[in-house]
C-alpha positions as a Markdown table, in Angstrom:
| # | Residue | x | y | z |
|---|---|---|---|---|
| 1 | Met | -106.7 | 68.7 | 15.0 |
| 2 | Leu | -107.0 | 70.8 | 11.9 |
| 3 | Glu | -103.3 | 71.8 | 12.1 |
| 4 | Ile | -102.9 | 71.7 | 8.3 |
| 5 | Ala | -106.1 | 73.8 | 7.8 |
| 6 | Arg | -105.0 | 76.4 | 10.3 |
| 7 | Tyr | -101.5 | 76.6 | 8.9 |
| 8 | Ala | -102.7 | 76.9 | 5.3 |
| 9 | Gly | -105.5 | 79.3 | 6.3 |
| 10 | Arg | -103.0 | 81.6 | 8.0 |
| 11 | Lys | -100.9 | 81.6 | 4.8 |
| 12 | Arg | -104.0 | 82.7 | 2.9 |
| 13 | Leu | -105.0 | 85.5 | 5.2 |
| 14 | Lys | -102.7 | 88.2 | 3.9 |
| 15 | Gly | -103.7 | 87.5 | 0.3 |
| 16 | Ser | -107.3 | 87.4 | 1.2 |
| 17 | Leu | -107.1 | 90.8 | 2.9 |
| 18 | Ala | -105.3 | 92.3 | -0.2 |
| 19 | Met | -107.9 | 90.8 | -2.5 |
| 20 | Thr | -110.7 | 92.2 | -0.3 |
| 21 | Val | -109.2 | 95.6 | -0.3 |
| 22 | Gly | -109.0 | 95.6 | -4.1 |
| 23 | Ile | -112.6 | 94.5 | -4.5 |
| 24 | Ala | -113.7 | 97.1 | -1.9 |
| 25 | Ala | -111.9 | 99.8 | -3.9 |
| 26 | Leu | -113.8 | 98.6 | -7.1 |
| 27 | Thr | -117.1 | 98.5 | -5.2 |
| 28 | Thr | -116.6 | 102.0 | -3.8 |
| 29 | Met | -115.8 | 103.3 | -7.3 |
| 30 | Tyr | -118.9 | 101.8 | -8.8 |
| 31 | Val | -121.2 | 103.0 | -6.0 |
| 32 | Leu | -119.8 | 106.6 | -6.1 |
| 33 | Leu | -120.2 | 106.7 | -9.9 |
| 34 | Phe | -123.8 | 105.6 | -9.8 |
| 35 | Pro | -125.5 | 109.0 | -9.3 |
| 36 | Ser | -123.6 | 110.7 | -12.1 |
| 37 | Ile | -124.0 | 107.8 | -14.5 |
| 38 | Thr | -127.7 | 107.4 | -14.0 |
| 39 | Gly | -128.2 | 111.1 | -14.1 |
| 40 | Ala | -126.6 | 111.5 | -17.5 |
| 41 | Ala | -128.6 | 108.9 | -19.4 |
| 42 | Asp | -131.4 | 106.3 | -19.1 |
| 43 | Leu | -129.3 | 103.2 | -18.8 |
| 44 | Asp | -132.2 | 100.9 | -19.4 |
| 45 | Glu | -132.6 | 102.3 | -22.9 |
| 46 | Ile | -128.9 | 101.6 | -23.5 |
| 47 | Ile | -129.4 | 98.0 | -22.4 |
| 48 | Gln | -131.8 | 97.6 | -25.3 |
| 49 | Ala | -128.9 | 98.0 | -27.7 |
| 50 | Tyr | -126.8 | 95.3 | -26.0 |
| 51 | Pro | -126.5 | 92.0 | -27.8 |
| 52 | Pro | -129.0 | 89.5 | -26.3 |
| 53 | Ser | -126.1 | 87.1 | -25.5 |
| 54 | Leu | -124.4 | 89.8 | -23.3 |
| 55 | Val | -127.6 | 90.6 | -21.5 |
| 56 | Glu | -128.1 | 86.8 | -20.8 |
| 57 | Ala | -124.5 | 86.2 | -19.8 |
| 58 | Phe | -124.6 | 88.9 | -17.1 |
| 59 | Gly | -128.2 | 88.6 | -16.2 |
| 60 | Ile | -128.9 | 92.2 | -16.8 |
| 61 | Arg | -132.3 | 93.3 | -15.6 |
| 62 | Thr | -131.9 | 97.1 | -15.0 |
| 63 | Leu | -129.2 | 99.6 | -14.5 |
| 64 | Asn | -131.3 | 102.4 | -13.2 |
| 65 | Thr | -131.6 | 101.1 | -9.7 |
| 66 | Ile | -128.7 | 100.7 | -7.3 |
| 67 | Glu | -129.6 | 97.0 | -6.8 |
| 68 | Gly | -129.6 | 96.4 | -10.6 |
| 69 | Phe | -126.5 | 98.4 | -11.1 |
| 70 | Leu | -124.6 | 96.5 | -8.5 |
| 71 | Ala | -125.9 | 93.2 | -9.7 |
| 72 | Thr | -124.6 | 93.8 | -13.2 |
| 73 | Glu | -121.5 | 96.0 | -12.7 |
| 74 | Leu | -120.2 | 94.4 | -9.4 |
| 75 | Tyr | -121.6 | 91.0 | -8.6 |
| 76 | Ala | -122.0 | 89.5 | -12.1 |
| 77 | Phe | -118.4 | 90.6 | -12.8 |
| 78 | Ala | -116.4 | 90.6 | -9.6 |
| 79 | Trp | -118.2 | 87.6 | -7.9 |
| 80 | Val | -119.2 | 85.4 | -10.7 |
| 81 | Ile | -116.1 | 85.8 | -12.9 |
| 82 | Leu | -113.2 | 87.3 | -10.9 |
| 83 | Leu | -113.8 | 85.5 | -7.6 |
| 84 | Gly | -114.9 | 82.4 | -9.4 |
| 85 | Leu | -111.6 | 82.3 | -11.2 |
| 86 | Tyr | -109.7 | 83.1 | -8.0 |
| 87 | Phe | -111.2 | 80.2 | -6.1 |
| 88 | Ala | -110.6 | 77.8 | -9.0 |
| 89 | Tyr | -107.0 | 79.1 | -9.3 |
| 90 | Ala | -106.5 | 78.8 | -5.5 |
| 91 | Gly | -108.0 | 75.3 | -5.4 |
| 92 | Ala | -105.8 | 74.1 | -8.2 |
| 93 | Gly | -102.7 | 74.9 | -6.2 |
| 94 | Leu | -103.7 | 73.0 | -3.0 |
| 95 | Ile | -102.1 | 69.7 | -3.9 |
| 96 | Ala | -100.2 | 70.3 | -7.1 |
| 97 | Ala | -98.0 | 73.0 | -5.6 |
| 98 | Asp | -96.6 | 70.8 | -2.9 |
| 99 | Val | -96.1 | 67.9 | -5.3 |
| 100 | Glu | -94.3 | 70.1 | -7.8 |
| 101 | Arg | -92.0 | 71.6 | -5.2 |
| 102 | Gly | -91.2 | 68.2 | -3.7 |
| 103 | Arg | -92.9 | 68.9 | -0.3 |
| 104 | Met | -95.6 | 66.4 | -0.6 |
| 105 | Asp | -93.4 | 63.4 | 0.3 |
| 106 | Val | -92.3 | 65.2 | 3.5 |
| 107 | Thr | -95.8 | 66.1 | 4.4 |
| 108 | Leu | -97.1 | 62.5 | 3.9 |
| 109 | Ser | -94.3 | 61.2 | 6.1 |
| 110 | Leu | -96.1 | 62.9 | 9.0 |
| 111 | Pro | -98.8 | 61.0 | 10.9 |
| 112 | Ile | -101.6 | 62.3 | 8.6 |
| 113 | Thr | -103.7 | 60.5 | 6.1 |
| 114 | Arg | -104.0 | 61.6 | 2.5 |
| 115 | Ser | -107.8 | 62.1 | 3.0 |
| 116 | Arg | -107.3 | 64.4 | 6.0 |
| 117 | Leu | -104.5 | 66.4 | 4.2 |
| 118 | Leu | -106.7 | 67.0 | 1.2 |
| 119 | Leu | -109.8 | 67.9 | 3.2 |
| 120 | Glu | -107.9 | 70.3 | 5.4 |
| 121 | Lys | -106.2 | 71.9 | 2.5 |
| 122 | Phe | -109.6 | 72.5 | 0.9 |
| 123 | Ala | -110.9 | 73.9 | 4.2 |
| 124 | Ser | -108.2 | 76.6 | 4.0 |
| 125 | Leu | -110.3 | 78.2 | 1.2 |
| 126 | Phe | -112.8 | 79.2 | 3.8 |
| 127 | Val | -110.4 | 82.0 | 4.9 |
| 128 | Pro | -110.8 | 84.1 | 1.7 |
| 129 | Leu | -114.5 | 83.0 | 1.4 |
| 130 | Val | -115.4 | 84.3 | 4.9 |
| 131 | Val | -113.1 | 87.4 | 4.8 |
| 132 | Thr | -114.5 | 88.7 | 1.5 |
| 133 | Asn | -118.1 | 88.0 | 2.2 |
| 134 | Ala | -117.9 | 89.4 | 5.7 |
| 135 | Val | -116.3 | 92.7 | 4.7 |
| 136 | Met | -118.0 | 93.6 | 1.4 |
| 137 | Pro | -121.6 | 94.0 | 2.6 |
| 138 | Val | -120.3 | 96.7 | 5.0 |
| 139 | Val | -118.4 | 98.4 | 2.2 |
| 140 | Val | -121.6 | 98.4 | 0.0 |
| 141 | Phe | -123.7 | 99.8 | 2.9 |
| 142 | Val | -121.3 | 102.6 | 3.7 |
| 143 | Gly | -120.9 | 103.5 | 0.0 |
| 144 | Val | -124.6 | 103.6 | -0.7 |
| 145 | Leu | -125.1 | 105.6 | 2.5 |
| 146 | Ala | -122.5 | 108.1 | 1.2 |
| 147 | Ile | -124.5 | 108.8 | -2.0 |
| 148 | Ala | -127.8 | 109.0 | -0.1 |
| 149 | Glu | -129.4 | 106.0 | -1.9 |
| 150 | Asp | -131.6 | 103.4 | -0.4 |
| 151 | Val | -130.6 | 99.7 | -0.8 |
| 152 | Asn | -132.2 | 96.5 | 0.3 |
| 153 | Met | -129.5 | 95.2 | 2.6 |
| 154 | Ala | -131.3 | 91.9 | 3.2 |
| 155 | Arg | -130.8 | 91.2 | -0.5 |
| 156 | Ile | -127.2 | 92.4 | -0.4 |
| 157 | Leu | -126.5 | 90.0 | 2.5 |
| 158 | Met | -128.3 | 87.1 | 0.6 |
| 159 | Ala | -126.2 | 87.8 | -2.5 |
| 160 | His | -123.1 | 87.1 | -0.4 |
| 161 | Val | -124.5 | 84.1 | 1.5 |
| 162 | Leu | -125.6 | 82.4 | -1.7 |
| 163 | Ser | -122.3 | 83.2 | -3.4 |
| 164 | Met | -120.5 | 80.9 | -0.9 |
| 165 | Pro | -121.7 | 77.6 | -2.4 |
| 166 | Tyr | -120.9 | 78.9 | -5.9 |
| 167 | Leu | -117.3 | 79.9 | -4.9 |
| 168 | Leu | -116.8 | 76.6 | -3.1 |
| 169 | Ala | -117.9 | 74.8 | -6.3 |
| 170 | Cys | -115.3 | 76.8 | -8.2 |
| 171 | Gly | -112.7 | 75.8 | -5.6 |
| 172 | Ala | -113.7 | 72.2 | -5.9 |
| 173 | Ile | -113.2 | 72.3 | -9.7 |
| 174 | Gly | -109.7 | 73.6 | -8.9 |
| 175 | Leu | -109.1 | 70.8 | -6.4 |
| 176 | Val | -109.8 | 68.2 | -9.1 |
| 177 | Ala | -107.3 | 69.8 | -11.4 |
| 178 | Ser | -104.8 | 70.0 | -8.5 |
| 179 | Val | -105.0 | 66.2 | -8.0 |
| 180 | Ala | -105.0 | 65.4 | -11.7 |
| 181 | Val | -102.0 | 67.5 | -12.6 |
| 182 | Asp | -98.6 | 67.6 | -10.8 |
| 183 | Arg | -97.6 | 71.0 | -12.1 |
| 184 | Ala | -99.3 | 73.8 | -10.2 |
| 185 | Ser | -99.2 | 76.4 | -13.0 |
| 186 | Leu | -100.8 | 73.9 | -15.4 |
| 187 | Ala | -103.5 | 72.9 | -12.9 |
| 188 | Gln | -104.3 | 76.5 | -12.2 |
| 189 | Arg | -104.6 | 77.4 | -15.8 |
| 190 | Ala | -106.8 | 74.4 | -16.5 |
| 191 | Ala | -109.1 | 75.1 | -13.5 |
| 192 | Ala | -109.5 | 78.8 | -14.3 |
| 193 | Gly | -110.1 | 77.9 | -18.0 |
| 194 | Ala | -112.7 | 75.3 | -17.0 |
| 195 | Val | -114.7 | 77.7 | -14.8 |
| 196 | Phe | -114.6 | 80.5 | -17.5 |
| 197 | Ala | -115.5 | 78.0 | -20.2 |
| 198 | Leu | -118.5 | 76.8 | -18.2 |
| 199 | Phe | -119.6 | 80.4 | -17.7 |
| 200 | Leu | -119.5 | 81.0 | -21.4 |
| 201 | Phe | -121.1 | 77.6 | -22.2 |
| 202 | Glu | -124.1 | 78.3 | -19.9 |
| 203 | Ser | -124.6 | 81.7 | -21.5 |
| 204 | Val | -124.4 | 80.4 | -25.1 |
| 205 | Val | -126.8 | 77.5 | -24.6 |
| 206 | Ala | -129.5 | 79.6 | -22.9 |
| 207 | Gly | -132.6 | 79.5 | -24.9 |
| 208 | Thr | -131.4 | 76.8 | -27.2 |
| 209 | Ala | -132.4 | 73.1 | -27.6 |
| 210 | Val | -129.3 | 72.1 | -25.5 |
| 211 | Glu | -130.1 | 74.5 | -22.7 |
| 212 | Pro | -130.4 | 71.6 | -20.1 |
| 213 | Leu | -126.7 | 71.0 | -20.6 |
| 214 | Gly | -126.1 | 74.4 | -19.0 |
| 215 | Ala | -126.9 | 72.7 | -15.7 |
| 216 | Leu | -123.3 | 71.5 | -15.7 |
| 217 | Ser | -122.1 | 75.1 | -15.1 |
| 218 | Pro | -122.1 | 76.4 | -11.5 |
| 219 | Thr | -123.1 | 79.8 | -12.8 |
| 220 | Arg | -126.6 | 78.3 | -13.5 |
| 221 | Tyr | -127.2 | 78.3 | -9.8 |
| 222 | Tyr | -126.0 | 81.7 | -8.7 |
| 223 | Ala | -127.7 | 84.7 | -10.4 |
| 224 | Pro | -127.0 | 88.0 | -8.6 |
| 225 | Ser | -129.8 | 89.9 | -10.5 |
| 226 | Asp | -132.4 | 87.4 | -9.4 |
| 227 | Ile | -131.4 | 88.1 | -5.8 |
| 228 | Leu | -130.8 | 91.8 | -5.9 |
| 229 | Val | -133.4 | 93.0 | -8.4 |
| 230 | Asp | -136.2 | 90.4 | -8.0 |
| 231 | Gly | -135.6 | 89.3 | -4.4 |
| 232 | Thr | -135.6 | 85.7 | -5.5 |
| 233 | Tyr | -133.4 | 83.3 | -3.5 |
| 234 | Asp | -132.5 | 80.1 | -5.2 |
| 235 | Phe | -131.9 | 77.8 | -2.1 |
| 236 | Ala | -132.3 | 74.7 | -4.3 |
| 237 | Gly | -129.5 | 76.0 | -6.5 |
| 238 | Ala | -127.3 | 76.5 | -3.5 |
| 239 | Ala | -128.0 | 73.0 | -2.4 |
| 240 | Ile | -127.1 | 71.6 | -5.8 |
| 241 | Leu | -123.8 | 73.6 | -5.7 |
| 242 | Leu | -123.0 | 72.2 | -2.2 |
| 243 | Ala | -123.8 | 68.7 | -3.4 |
| 244 | Gly | -121.6 | 69.2 | -6.4 |
| 245 | Thr | -118.8 | 70.5 | -4.3 |
| 246 | Ala | -119.0 | 67.5 | -2.0 |
| 247 | Ala | -119.0 | 65.1 | -4.9 |
| 248 | Leu | -115.9 | 66.8 | -6.5 |
| 249 | Val | -114.1 | 66.9 | -3.2 |
| 250 | Leu | -114.8 | 63.3 | -2.4 |
| 251 | Ala | -113.8 | 62.3 | -6.0 |
| 252 | Ser | -110.6 | 64.2 | -5.5 |
| 253 | Arg | -109.9 | 62.6 | -2.2 |
| 254 | Glu | -110.3 | 59.1 | -3.6 |
| 255 | Trp | -108.2 | 59.9 | -6.6 |
| 256 | Phe | -105.5 | 61.4 | -4.3 |
| 257 | Arg | -105.6 | 58.3 | -2.1 |
| 258 | Gln | -104.8 | 56.0 | -5.0 |
| 259 | Lys | -102.3 | 58.3 | -6.8 |
| 260 | Asp | -98.6 | 57.7 | -6.8 |
| 261 | Val | -96.8 | 60.9 | -5.6 |
| 262 | Glu | -93.3 | 61.3 | -7.0 |
């Protein structure tokens, strides 16, 4: 059982570790720079000069505390945007890459259903999901310890736990593109573009008459500043993301079951 998931997961392990090392380096840089940056200026005064749309897009509350600094400079950027795009991109290659390279016919000749193949392919995304979110809290803790700051580690851990439904939703958007388009590169660009467009859309409609439409964006349900600065955990939002992920995966499965693979 789960042979496809294990095989695809092993193939993702090296890339997941490399990505985690890169994000760890970025995190370390941000943490080590925090004392010198906050010592040179009142960052909250600088925030007042930011365009309201920018403040809204990145959920900026404060930059003078380590939690607020990390929420804005690390999580709102690396998790919401970079990792969101990564999972959308990775999800978009799950099916389309094999179809484009002519491997799908061979795979489907094995005693495996299309439903199982798609679900196990999607399950391989748990490798980067778990690796990144298991390692990074340790990196944050060690970095903050090195600069003699206090950080609420419970909030850091919850920021990672609640990021998982968001990242899975991004991966599910990629999966839809992977089934819809037979060219991997096109599917990947479409999925990454869709996730970024939804991020921008949710930011733009905030505070307007069409703000309810922002509920279509997964970024509506994962706000690092709410978690790290306010200590507010949106479990309902996480449930919505998981439900949306399940709906997209099931829709992709049905589409793939009916699709002609050339």
